[in-house]
C-alpha positions in Angstrom: 99.1 74.6 80.4 97.8 78.1 79.5 100.0 80.9 80.5 98.6 83.8 82.6 100.4 86.9 81.6 99.6 90.4 82.7 100.8 93.8 81.7 101.3 96.0 84.7 102.2 99.7 84.7 105.3 100.2 86.9 104.6 102.8 89.7 107.3 105.4 90.3 108.1 104.0 93.8 109.4 100.7 92.4 110.8 101.7 89.0 114.4 101.7 90.3 114.1 98.3 91.8 112.5 96.9 88.6 115.2 98.5 86.5 117.9 96.8 88.6 116.2 93.3 88.6 115.8 93.3 84.9 119.2 94.8 84.2 117.8 97.4 81.7 119.3 100.8 81.1 116.0 102.9 81.4 113.3 102.6 84.0 110.6 100.3 82.6 107.2 101.9 82.2 105.4 98.4 82.2 106.3 94.9 83.1 104.8 91.6 81.9 104.2 89.2 84.9 103.4 85.5 84.2 101.7 83.6 87.0 100.8 80.0 87.6 97.4 80.8 89.0 95.3 83.6 87.6 95.1 87.0 89.2 92.0 89.0 89.8 91.1 92.6 89.0 87.9 92.4 91.0 86.9 95.8 92.4 88.7 97.7 89.6 86.7 100.5 88.1 86.3 100.6 84.3 89.5 102.0 82.7 91.7 101.5 85.7 95.3 100.4 85.0 96.7 97.8 87.1 100.1 98.8 88.5 103.0 97.0 90.2 103.3 98.8 93.5 105.8 96.9 95.4 108.6 94.3 94.9 110.0 92.5 97.9 111.8 89.3 98.8 108.5 87.6 99.3 106.7 88.7 96.1 104.8 91.4 94.3 102.0 93.8 95.3 99.7 95.2 92.5 96.7 97.5 92.6 95.9 100.9 91.1 98.5 103.6 91.7 97.1 106.5 93.7 93.8 104.9 94.4 93.6 103.1 97.7 89.9 102.4 97.2 90.9 99.6 94.7 91.8 96.4 96.4 95.6 95.5 96.4 96.8 92.1 96.0 99.9 90.2 97.0 101.4 87.6 94.8 104.1 85.4 96.4 107.1 84.5 94.2 105.8 80.9 94.2 103.0 82.0 92.0 105.3 84.0 89.6 106.7 82.3 86.5 108.6 85.3 85.2 108.7 89.2 85.1 109.8 90.8 81.9 110.1 94.3 80.6 106.8 95.3 78.9 107.6 98.9 77.9 107.7 98.1 74.2 104.5 96.2 74.3 102.6 99.5 75.1 104.0 101.2 72.1 101.9 100.4 69.1 
């Protein structure tokens, strides 16, 4: 089965929660999220960066930080294979 992996920017509002969940020393700037079913970026303008906006007991919310005109999406934990630190991936 093909893996659906997304690199999402970590918004400032969830950085502490992500840091705690991943047990890392610094706030991650990005996370890799693997899902069972593909996610959509429908409605994102060119160049928009997908961001992790919320983490809850039910799942994740992603969208574009600071742009409420871009559709937000809820991803239940049942669709998430794993969440991993992606900060080093963004450093070429």
